[in-house]
N, CA, C and O atoms as a GROMACS GRO file, in nm:
protein
  340
    1UNK      N    1   9.058   4.925  11.922
    1UNK     CA    2   9.131   5.012  11.933
    1UNK      C    3   9.220   5.006  11.833
    1UNK      O    4   9.258   4.889  11.822
    2UNK      N    5   9.279   5.089  11.740
    2UNK     CA    6   9.384   5.111  11.692
    2UNK      C    7   9.517   5.209  11.772
    2UNK      O    8   9.492   5.319  11.822
    3UNK      N    9   9.640   5.155  11.772
    3UNK     CA   10   9.741   5.213  11.866
    3UNK      C   11   9.860   5.291  11.740
    3UNK      O   12   9.913   5.231  11.646
    4UNK      N   13   9.876   5.413  11.769
    4UNK     CA   14  10.003   5.458  11.682
    4UNK      C   15  10.094   5.472  11.798
    4UNK      O   16  10.070   5.528  11.904
    5UNK      N   17  10.207   5.410  11.760
    5UNK     CA   18  10.339   5.402  11.877
    5UNK      C   19  10.407   5.531  11.822
    5UNK      O   20  10.424   5.553  11.702
    6UNK      N   21  10.450   5.626  11.940
    6UNK     CA   22  10.554   5.731  11.899
    6UNK      C   23  10.676   5.658  11.875
    6UNK      O   24  10.697   5.538  11.894
    7UNK      N   25  10.773   5.772  11.821
    7UNK     CA   26  10.900   5.757  11.805
    7UNK      C   27  10.976   5.678  11.897
    7UNK      O   28  11.050   5.586  11.861
    8UNK      N   29  10.957   5.718  12.028
    8UNK     CA   30  11.046   5.722  12.125
    8UNK      C   31  11.029   5.552  12.187
    8UNK      O   32  11.094   5.498  12.276
    9UNK      N   33  10.918   5.496  12.106
    9UNK     CA   34  10.889   5.327  12.138
    9UNK      C   35  10.908   5.241  12.024
    9UNK      O   36  10.876   5.271  11.909
   10UNK      N   37  10.969   5.117  12.067
   10UNK     CA   38  10.988   5.024  12.003
   10UNK      C   39  10.908   4.993  11.869
   10UNK      O   40  10.786   5.003  11.882
   11UNK      N   41  10.952   4.956  11.741
   11UNK     CA   42  10.845   4.940  11.647
   11UNK      C   43  10.821   4.790  11.654
   11UNK      O   44  10.737   4.741  11.579
   12UNK      N   45  10.899   4.705  11.750
   12UNK     CA   46  10.842   4.592  11.739
   12UNK      C   47  10.712   4.564  11.840
   12UNK      O   48  10.679   4.450  11.873
   13UNK      N   49  10.644   4.686  11.886
   13UNK     CA   50  10.540   4.669  11.962
   13UNK      C   51  10.452   4.645  11.899
   13UNK      O   52  10.366   4.584  11.963
   14UNK      N   53  10.423   4.669  11.776
   14UNK     CA   54  10.345   4.661  11.682
   14UNK      C   55  10.310   4.512  11.655
   14UNK      O   56  10.194   4.471  11.658
   15UNK      N   57  10.412   4.439  11.628
   15UNK     CA   58  10.388   4.298  11.581
   15UNK      C   59  10.381   4.226  11.712
   15UNK      O   60  10.331   4.115  11.695
   16UNK      N   61  10.410   4.248  11.829
   16UNK     CA   62  10.429   4.205  11.989
   16UNK      C   63  10.258   4.200  12.017
   16UNK      O   64  10.203   4.096  12.053
   17UNK      N   65  10.195   4.309  12.000
   17UNK     CA   66  10.058   4.348  11.999
   17UNK      C   67   9.971   4.318  11.910
   17UNK      O   68   9.854   4.356  11.922
   18UNK      N   69  10.012   4.248  11.808
   18UNK     CA   70   9.890   4.262  11.675
   18UNK      C   71   9.802   4.174  11.704
   18UNK      O   72   9.700   4.193  11.638
   19UNK      N   73   9.795   4.077  11.781
   19UNK     CA   74   9.694   3.997  11.844
   19UNK      C   75   9.556   4.075  11.907
   19UNK      O   76   9.437   4.078  11.877
   20UNK      N   77   9.642   4.138  12.011
   20UNK     CA   78   9.530   4.234  12.044
   20UNK      C   79   9.484   4.411  11.998
   20UNK      O   80   9.394   4.479  12.047
   21UNK      N   81   9.557   4.438  11.918
   21UNK     CA   82   9.547   4.550  11.850
   21UNK      C   83   9.582   4.532  11.714
   21UNK      O   84   9.699   4.563  11.691
   22UNK      N   85   9.514   4.491  11.612
   22UNK     CA   86   9.552   4.441  11.487
   22UNK      C   87   9.615   4.552  11.410
   22UNK      O   88   9.724   4.547  11.354
   23UNK      N   89   9.518   4.672  11.414
   23UNK     CA   90   9.534   4.769  11.296
   23UNK      C   91   9.606   4.875  11.364
   23UNK      O   92   9.572   4.989  11.333
   24UNK      N   93   9.705   4.860  11.456
   24UNK     CA   94   9.811   4.926  11.498
   24UNK      C   95   9.910   4.971  11.417
   24UNK      O   96   9.908   4.931  11.301
   25UNK      N   97  10.024   5.069  11.462
   25UNK     CA   98  10.111   5.083  11.381
   25UNK      C   99  10.187   5.178  11.476
   25UNK      O  100  10.157   5.204  11.593
   26UNK      N  101  10.317   5.239  11.387
   26UNK     CA  102  10.403   5.289  11.452
   26UNK      C  103  10.451   5.415  11.376
   26UNK      O  104  10.474   5.397  11.257
   27UNK      N  105  10.468   5.533  11.421
   27UNK     CA  106  10.509   5.663  11.357
   27UNK      C  107  10.634   5.629  11.210
   27UNK      O  108  10.617   5.667  11.094
   28UNK      N  109  10.706   5.581  11.242
   28UNK     CA  110  10.804   5.540  11.134
   28UNK      C  111  10.716   5.453  11.014
   28UNK      O  112  10.697   5.499  10.902
   29UNK      N  113  10.681   5.357  11.047
   29UNK     CA  114  10.562   5.282  10.950
   29UNK      C  115  10.451   5.382  10.871
   29UNK      O  116  10.394   5.359  10.764
   30UNK      N  117  10.442   5.474  10.937
   30UNK     CA  118  10.340   5.568  10.871
   30UNK      C  119  10.399   5.679  10.787
   30UNK      O  120  10.325   5.750  10.718
   31UNK      N  121  10.542   5.699  10.789
   31UNK     CA  122  10.607   5.803  10.756
   31UNK      C  123  10.600   5.932  10.817
   31UNK      O  124  10.636   6.036  10.763
   32UNK      N  125  10.554   5.922  10.928
   32UNK     CA  126  10.582   6.036  11.035
   32UNK      C  127  10.682   6.081  11.107
   32UNK      O  128  10.678   6.183  11.175
   33UNK      N  129  10.806   5.985  11.090
   33UNK     CA  130  10.934   6.034  11.161
   33UNK      C  131  10.962   6.165  11.198
   33UNK      O  132  10.921   6.247  11.116
   34UNK      N  133  11.031   6.218  11.311
   34UNK     CA  134  11.064   6.346  11.307
   34UNK      C  135  10.954   6.456  11.254
   34UNK      O  136  10.993   6.560  11.202
   35UNK      N  137  10.832   6.431  11.270
   35UNK     CA  138  10.731   6.517  11.256
   35UNK      C  139  10.693   6.599  11.369
   35UNK      O  140  10.738   6.560  11.477
   36UNK      N  141  10.633   6.687  11.369
   36UNK     CA  142  10.623   6.808  11.506
   36UNK      C  143  10.507   6.697  11.547
   36UNK      O  144  10.447   6.622  11.469
   37UNK      N  145  10.493   6.707  11.695
   37UNK     CA  146  10.381   6.632  11.774
   37UNK      C  147  10.239   6.672  11.729
   37UNK      O  148  10.152   6.585  11.735
   38UNK      N  149  10.213   6.774  11.692
   38UNK     CA  150  10.082   6.837  11.635
   38UNK      C  151  10.052   6.776  11.513
   38UNK      O  152   9.932   6.775  11.487
   39UNK      N  153  10.142   6.715  11.413
   39UNK     CA  154  10.124   6.646  11.280
   39UNK      C  155  10.070   6.539  11.327
   39UNK      O  156   9.965   6.497  11.279
   40UNK      N  157  10.143   6.467  11.442
   40UNK     CA  158  10.108   6.310  11.457
   40UNK      C  159   9.980   6.321  11.534
   40UNK      O  160   9.904   6.224  11.537
   41UNK      N  161   9.951   6.433  11.598
   41UNK     CA  162   9.835   6.428  11.677
   41UNK      C  163   9.692   6.427  11.563
   41UNK      O  164   9.600   6.345  11.559
   42UNK      N  165   9.709   6.529  11.493
   42UNK     CA  166   9.625   6.558  11.384
   42UNK      C  167   9.612   6.402  11.294
   42UNK      O  168   9.504   6.354  11.256
   43UNK      N  169   9.751   6.339  11.272
   43UNK     CA  170   9.710   6.224  11.185
   43UNK      C  171   9.635   6.145  11.252
   43UNK      O  172   9.526   6.113  11.206
   44UNK      N  173   9.685   6.093  11.388
   44UNK     CA  174   9.599   5.997  11.484
   44UNK      C  175   9.473   6.022  11.474
   44UNK      O  176   9.399   5.928  11.443
   45UNK      N  177   9.423   6.137  11.494
   45UNK     CA  178   9.292   6.181  11.511
   45UNK      C  179   9.198   6.141  11.400
   45UNK      O  180   9.094   6.076  11.410
   46UNK      N  181   9.253   6.192  11.293
   46UNK     CA  182   9.188   6.205  11.132
   46UNK      C  183   9.149   6.035  11.094
   46UNK      O  184   9.054   5.997  11.027
   47UNK      N  185   9.252   5.953  11.158
   47UNK     CA  186   9.271   5.787  11.112
   47UNK      C  187   9.198   5.692  11.234
   47UNK      O  188   9.162   5.576  11.214
   48UNK      N  189   9.180   5.771  11.373
   48UNK     CA  190   9.112   5.675  11.446
   48UNK      C  191   9.210   5.601  11.567
   48UNK      O  192   9.177   5.518  11.652
   49UNK      N  193   9.331   5.659  11.543
   49UNK     CA  194   9.435   5.608  11.651
   49UNK      C  195   9.442   5.637  11.778
   49UNK      O  196   9.423   5.753  11.815
   50UNK      N  197   9.460   5.568  11.839
   50UNK     CA  198   9.498   5.652  12.001
   50UNK      C  199   9.652   5.622  12.003
   50UNK      O  200   9.696   5.514  11.962
   51UNK      N  201   9.739   5.734  12.059
   51UNK     CA  202   9.876   5.750  12.047
   51UNK      C  203   9.920   5.702  12.184
   51UNK      O  204   9.881   5.745  12.293
   52UNK      N  205  10.009   5.606  12.161
   52UNK     CA  206  10.104   5.551  12.269
   52UNK      C  207  10.229   5.619  12.304
   52UNK      O  208  10.309   5.602  12.212
   53UNK      N  209  10.275   5.682  12.389
   53UNK     CA  210  10.410   5.737  12.401
   53UNK      C  211  10.463   5.729  12.535
   53UNK      O  212  10.390   5.688  12.625
   54UNK      N  213  10.606   5.769  12.563
   54UNK     CA  214  10.674   5.789  12.646
   54UNK      C  215  10.679   5.920  12.684
   54UNK      O  216  10.693   5.945  12.804
   55UNK      N  217  10.670   6.012  12.601
   55UNK     CA  218  10.675   6.150  12.618
   55UNK      C  219  10.590   6.264  12.677
   55UNK      O  220  10.469   6.242  12.668
   56UNK      N  221  10.617   6.356  12.723
   56UNK     CA  222  10.517   6.443  12.797
   56UNK      C  223  10.475   6.523  12.713
   56UNK      O  224  10.377   6.591  12.745
   57UNK      N  225  10.523   6.537  12.609
   57UNK     CA  226  10.456   6.644  12.517
   57UNK      C  227  10.342   6.608  12.465
   57UNK      O  228  10.283   6.701  12.410
   58UNK      N  229  10.281   6.491  12.461
   58UNK     CA  230  10.173   6.439  12.381
   58UNK      C  231  10.067   6.472  12.502
   58UNK      O  232   9.951   6.509  12.482
   59UNK      N  233  10.128   6.453  12.631
   59UNK     CA  234  10.044   6.486  12.738
   59UNK      C  235   9.982   6.627  12.751
   59UNK      O  236   9.864   6.647  12.778
   60UNK      N  237  10.069   6.714  12.730
   60UNK     CA  238  10.047   6.874  12.723
   60UNK      C  239   9.966   6.884  12.600
   60UNK      O  240   9.883   6.975  12.606
   61UNK      N  241   9.967   6.815  12.489
   61UNK     CA  242   9.866   6.852  12.372
   61UNK      C  243   9.745   6.784  12.442
   61UNK      O  244   9.643   6.850  12.460
   62UNK      N  245   9.752   6.679  12.474
   62UNK     CA  246   9.587   6.624  12.506
   62UNK      C  247   9.554   6.720  12.610
   62UNK      O  248   9.440   6.764  12.597
   63UNK      N  249   9.612   6.760  12.701
   63UNK     CA  250   9.539   6.845  12.798
   63UNK      C  251   9.488   6.983  12.733
   63UNK      O  252   9.393   7.043  12.782
   64UNK      N  253   9.555   7.026  12.625
   64UNK     CA  254   9.517   7.170  12.558
   64UNK      C  255   9.444   7.157  12.455
   64UNK      O  256   9.399   7.260  12.405
   65UNK      N  257   9.420   7.051  12.405
   65UNK     CA  258   9.321   7.025  12.269
   65UNK      C  259   9.210   6.919  12.313
   65UNK      O  260   9.112   6.907  12.239
   66UNK      N  261   9.218   6.842  12.429
   66UNK     CA  262   9.157   6.706  12.480
   66UNK      C  263   9.121   6.605  12.355
   66UNK      O  264   9.173   6.632  12.247
   67UNK      N  265   9.046   6.506  12.364
   67UNK     CA  266   9.063   6.393  12.282
   67UNK      C  267   8.944   6.426  12.152
   67UNK      O  268   8.852   6.501  12.183
   68UNK      N  269   8.947   6.380  12.036
   68UNK     CA  270   9.037   6.296  12.018
   68UNK      C  271   9.164   6.326  12.000
   68UNK      O  272   9.189   6.444  12.028
   69UNK      N  273   9.272   6.252  11.956
   69UNK     CA  274   9.262   6.136  11.988
   69UNK      C  275   9.291   6.107  12.138
   69UNK      O  276   9.334   6.192  12.216
   70UNK      N  277   9.261   5.967  12.173
   70UNK     CA  278   9.352   5.907  12.308
   70UNK      C  279   9.470   5.943  12.305
   70UNK      O  280   9.527   5.970  12.200
   71UNK      N  281   9.536   5.950  12.446
   71UNK     CA  282   9.680   5.969  12.446
   71UNK      C  283   9.699   5.848  12.584
   71UNK      O  284   9.655   5.847  12.699
   72UNK      N  285   9.763   5.778  12.526
   72UNK     CA  286   9.826   5.617  12.655
   72UNK      C  287   9.953   5.685  12.658
   72UNK      O  288  10.006   5.730  12.557
   73UNK      N  289  10.012   5.694  12.805
   73UNK     CA  290  10.122   5.703  12.834
   73UNK      C  291  10.178   5.602  12.905
   73UNK      O  292  10.136   5.552  13.010
   74UNK      N  293  10.313   5.562  12.818
   74UNK     CA  294  10.388   5.457  12.852
   74UNK      C  295  10.464   5.456  12.950
   74UNK      O  296  10.556   5.531  12.918
   75UNK      N  297  10.484   5.410  13.068
   75UNK     CA  298  10.573   5.459  13.185
   75UNK      C  299  10.545   5.587  13.265
   75UNK      O  300  10.446   5.656  13.236
   76UNK      N  301  10.627   5.622  13.365
   76UNK     CA  302  10.590   5.718  13.418
   76UNK      C  303  10.630   5.875  13.345
   76UNK      O  304  10.735   5.902  13.288
   77UNK      N  305  10.520   5.962  13.366
   77UNK     CA  306  10.477   6.042  13.278
   77UNK      C  307  10.482   6.184  13.382
   77UNK      O  308  10.378   6.193  13.446
   78UNK      N  309  10.570   6.280  13.408
   78UNK     CA  310  10.562   6.373  13.497
   78UNK      C  311  10.500   6.511  13.432
   78UNK      O  312  10.572   6.566  13.349
   79UNK      N  313  10.407   6.556  13.453
   79UNK     CA  314  10.370   6.685  13.396
   79UNK      C  315  10.482   6.770  13.421
   79UNK      O  316  10.537   6.779  13.531
   80UNK      N  317  10.522   6.843  13.299
   80UNK     CA  318  10.654   6.959  13.315
   80UNK      C  319  10.610   7.044  13.438
   80UNK      O  320  10.690   7.048  13.532
   81UNK      N  321  10.475   7.120  13.450
   81UNK     CA  322  10.448   7.222  13.488
   81UNK      C  323  10.472   7.182  13.652
   81UNK      O  324  10.491   7.268  13.739
   82UNK      N  325  10.467   7.046  13.675
   82UNK     CA  326  10.516   6.993  13.847
   82UNK      C  327  10.664   6.980  13.872
   82UNK      O  328  10.705   6.968  13.988
   83UNK      N  329  10.727   6.982  13.794
   83UNK     CA  330  10.855   7.016  13.777
   83UNK      C  331  10.939   7.162  13.797
   83UNK      O  332  11.057   7.181  13.829
   84UNK      N  333  10.848   7.243  13.772
   84UNK     CA  334  10.892   7.394  13.812
   84UNK      C  335  10.866   7.411  13.945
   84UNK      O  336  10.761   7.384  14.004
   85UNK      N  337  10.982   7.466  13.996
   85UNK     CA  338  11.004   7.526  14.124
   85UNK      C  339  10.962   7.637  14.201
   85UNK      O  340  11.007   7.655  14.314
   0.00000   0.00000   0.00000
């Protein structure tokens, strides 16, 4: 599995996980920093990446558009709709 780490995660994860996920990358290394999430999603889909993020926005996109790509949530993600009173 190829992982694409979102901007909110450290670029060092690519090197640290290279033995397990050798073709992984980071949005900064792919030149995708400060792009809209949908652009990153389409990039990952076209290149066979799963997105690793700590951002609830990708959770929302994945529920709207479905896979691919897979979205892996790092840490606790609380869906925004559950925060509404």
